[in-house]
C-alpha angles and dihedrals in degrees: 000000000000124000115262120227118200121216127179135175115244097258084086084078096223109153118231089257092050092048091047091051090050094041090236120151115222126211111200134228113221117235130199118198098173138336093287100037122071126148146165109255114251093359103065103024139021120237087245092058091045095054090046092053095049093047092048094045098036083227127167103220123207131205130216123197127245109267123237086252090058088057096041093057091056095040095050095049090061096036090058087053088053097249128147113227136218113191126193120206137184112265110290088230091067104033143017090230089107092055091050092053092046090054090052092045091053090053091052091048089055096048099034106032094172091060120087116215120189117191115194123208093204096193081214140100140212122347093356085072092049089057096060091040090054092048091047090054091052094048093046090052088052088057096250112161118256094237090056091048090050091054089049092052092048088057098045097043090067092044103077147092128214119178122168143166133204134189092241136015093208097106092046092050091044091053092046093242090127133016124268090239093057090047097055099081096044094073098052131097099339091305112164116207123219116219126194128202101227136159089356092301141080118269121190114233133184123323121233131191114248134012093260096058091046095052092046088052093054088052092046091054091050090051093051092047093052095052111123093010125117100246091207087070093060142062117225123208135197105194130191140167119224098334116081092186088062089056094049088050089058093044091053091048092053089047092054095044100042098027087230117149110256087230087065094051111084110231107203142164119232106241132231098275093058095032091056086069102034101035124225096298096074114135121177147170114206143162141183138187118257114241116267127189 
């Protein structure tokens, strides 16, 4: 059985050190803050630096997806070494990264017919992707066959919840991630919108007055979703943008609601690719099943 190499685009949020420790190759999104500031996500600027810049400049950042050539460069390096490849991409509903990876994978299959390349449209975003990436690395290191890993991924990627809130929907509307109609009420009278990750895209939910109510609602939805489940089979995340204290608040609320030790709730910042569309005020409660074979 061939060695399996894991690749992911940077929407998975793994830092360079995390990726190095896991031996995961990252393919970056490109982010433009203004006419003079462009960078490769994760590689050139941390998410903390990114949020600081957009707040200082009042900028409206844009993202551009990895090209087929970006993926091909990584894939070919491992194909030459005789390694099969599993690649994880941001949901195809939200980005064309998956299509770029597919194009590169087809090129590799033509030139290296003995190499298997699996491109996964995660239908997910942010740290939910990192969860399945991490488990895939572990299973591959245990010698589990790629086909069995893919089946486990397909099961886990539909067994998740992701609910978040932001102060304003302007950036999501501007980037086309939600409709203008859905975005209107989110900017009035301290109304905080609830957004759900659903069917690979973003679905606008109810609107609540005040950030506190909105954050509590995300945790309540997580609690409801996890009822009857074995919590050991899931990773739980408290996500924030540029304010660590916001994340700690979500972590505490999850701890109180679920009686899960805070040390077992992953406190994580949303990275630049996601933050470019949500802005720095994102707060989320999320969970996803661990891979099982």
